[in-house]
Each structure stands twice: as structure tokens, then as C-alpha cells.
C-alpha positions in Angstrom: 50.6 -33.5 -10.8 52.5 -36.7 -10.7 55.5 -37.3 -8.5 58.4 -38.5 -10.6 61.8 -39.6 -9.4 64.5 -37.7 -11.2 68.2 -38.0 -10.3 69.5 -35.0 -8.5 70.6 -32.2 -10.8 73.6 -30.2 -9.9 74.9 -27.0 -11.4 78.0 -27.1 -13.6 79.0 -23.9 -11.7 78.5 -25.3 -8.2 82.2 -25.9 -7.6 83.3 -22.5 -9.1 84.2 -20.3 -6.1 82.9 -17.2 -8.0 79.5 -18.8 -8.5 78.9 -21.3 -5.7 77.1 -18.9 -3.4 74.9 -17.6 -6.2 74.0 -21.1 -7.2 73.1 -22.0 -3.6 70.8 -18.9 -3.4 69.2 -19.8 -6.8 68.5 -23.3 -5.6 66.9 -22.0 -2.4 64.4 -20.2 -4.5 63.4 -23.2 -6.5 60.6 -24.5 -4.2 58.7 -21.2 -4.6 59.2 -21.3 -8.3 57.9 -24.9 -8.5 54.8 -23.8 -6.5 54.2 -21.0 -9.0 54.6 -23.4 -11.9 52.2 -25.9 -10.3 49.6 -23.2 -9.8 49.8 -22.1 -13.4 49.3 -25.7 -14.6 46.4 -26.2 -12.2 44.6 -23.1 -13.3 45.7 -23.7 -17.0 47.1 -20.2 -17.1 49.1 -20.9 -20.3 50.3 -17.3 -20.8 51.8 -17.1 -17.4 53.3 -20.6 -17.7 54.9 -19.6 -21.0 56.4 -16.5 -19.3 57.6 -18.7 -16.4 59.2 -21.2 -18.8 60.9 -18.4 -20.6 62.3 -17.0 -17.3 63.4 -20.4 -16.1 65.1 -21.1 -19.5 67.2 -18.0 -19.1 68.0 -18.2 -15.4 68.8 -21.9 -15.3 71.4 -21.3 -18.1 72.9 -18.5 -16.1 73.3 -20.7 -13.0 74.7 -23.8 -14.8 71.5 -25.9 -15.1 71.6 -26.6 -18.8 69.2 -29.6 -18.5 66.6 -27.3 -17.1 67.2 -24.7 -19.8 66.4 -27.3 -22.5 63.2 -28.6 -20.8 61.9 -25.0 -20.1 62.7 -24.1 -23.7 60.7 -27.0 -25.1 57.7 -26.1 -22.9 57.9 -22.5 -23.9 57.9 -23.4 -27.6 55.0 -25.8 -27.1 53.0 -23.2 -25.4 53.8 -20.7 -28.2 52.3 -23.0 -30.8 49.3 -23.9 -28.6 50.1 -27.6 -28.3 47.3 -30.0 -27.2 46.4 -30.0 -23.5 47.8 -33.5 -22.8 51.2 -32.5 -24.2 51.2 -29.2 -22.3 50.5 -31.0 -19.1 53.2 -33.7 -19.8 55.8 -31.1 -20.6 54.9 -29.0 -17.5 55.1 -32.0 -15.3 58.5 -32.8 -16.8 59.7 -29.3 -16.0 58.3 -29.4 -12.4 60.0 -32.8 -11.8 63.3 -31.6 -13.0 63.1 -28.3 -11.1 62.3 -30.3 -8.0 65.5 -32.4 -8.5 67.8 -29.3 -8.5 70.4 -29.4 -5.7 73.2 -27.0 -4.8 
């Protein structure tokens, strides 16, 4: 996995008093989610990576991380159509880099 520099990504809901605490909790879980994603990529477990991308697509949207939703959706779609290995890896690395940039 490559280490890419991505600008910090903040939730559009982070300043909303009704959501700020939930966003902080979600962000605290991201390192574990990144580790899972990395493991799925290393083992080339495409079905689990597709399921992961689907879950992230939905949860990121719910917590105000629209950029992550788009990236996860693209990865999910690529895995559904059995894209070439190089493209799968590039898209997974993109998701990992962006997830790693999430801040509360």
C-alpha cells in the first residue's frame, strides 16, 4: 500500500450540535476500518472488500463525508464488474488514503 498525502477531510456535520459527537465517534473507528480494508486488499478478498466499500459508502454519507461516499461507491462498482487487478488496487488505495485523511 502506498502512503499518499491527502488534505484532511472533515464532515459537513461536524459543527452541527446534534451530530458532532456522533461524527467524533465515527472518526474514532476509522483506523480499525482502514486496517480491515488493507487486509482485504492484501489478501485480495474482493467479495469482502466490495461489502466493505458498500458499508463505507452508506455510513460515510450518514456522517457527512460525501467525498468518501463517492470513492467507496466507485470501488464497489468496480468490484461488481470484476475490474482488472491494477485498477482494483488503485481504487482501494484511493479509498484507504481518503479514509486515513478523515478528521473530526
